[in-house]
N, C-alpha and C positions, 0 to 999 in steps of 0.2 A: 647459492643455496638459500632456500626459503627459510625465513625465521619461524621457529616453532612457537606454537601457541601454548599459553598456560591454561590448560583446560579446567582448572579449578577456579578460574576467574572469568567474569563476563567478557564477551567479545563484541566488537563492533561489526563483524562480518562473519558469516558462516554459510557455506553452500549456496552462494549467490544472493543471500538476503543480507542487507546492510542496515545499520542503525539509521533512522530517518526515513525509512521506507513506509509509505502509507499502505495499510492492509485493512481488509474487511473480515469481520468475525463470521465464520461459517456455521456456528452453532452457539446456543446460549452457553455462558460460562459462569460458574458459581465459585466464589473464593471467599473464605472467612465470613460466610453469611451475607455476602453482597453478590449481586448478579449483574452481568452485562449481557445485553440481548444480541441475538443473531442480527447481522447487518450493520452493527456498529463499526464505525471507521476509527482506527487507532493508528498510532505511529510506533514503529519498532524503536525501543529505547536501547536495548542490548539483547544479546543472545547468551543463554546459559547452557551448560553442557551436562551430560550424564544424568538423565536423558536430556537431549537437546530440547529446549523450550525457548519461547520468546518472552522478554519483558516488554509489554506494550503499554504505552501511555495514552490515556483518554483525554478528552478536552478539558477535564478538571485537573489534570496532572496526576491522577491516581495511576499507579503501576499495577498491571495485571500480569500474572505468570500463566501463559497459555501454551498448550502443546502446538508444535509446528503444523500439524495436520488440521488444526482448527481455524486457520486463517488463509486468506487468498490475497495476493498482491493486487492493489487497485491499479487498473490500467490507466495510463496517461490519457487525459482527454484528447479526443480526436480533433484535428483542425476543423474549423467550421467549413462546411461546404461552400458557404457564401464567400469566404475569403479566398477560396481556391478557384472559384469560377472566374472566367474571363468576363470583362464587361460585355453586356449584350450589344450586339450589332444591330442597329436600326437601318433597314433598307428602305429605299424609296421605290415604291412600285411604279410601274408605267403610268404616267399621267398624274401622279401625286407629287406634291412638293411640300 
């Protein structure tokens, strides 16, 4: 049986989003006279409930309380095409050495 969550307390996971996940802000967000701009990358610090929102930490350590629909998970960087390519094969054409 799954352990029940205390919904009056912050969580480390909810609906597939976990603390430590890097996200991008999809719109400007204003909170207590301060603003953070669209495109900012933040880290999920915790998830709060009723209504569900994310506590996000910026690079300075400030925590922002942002609605879940205002962020997008940052995709993991793709492997470099160079590292996946096989070494080039050099062929010797007829008569060349």
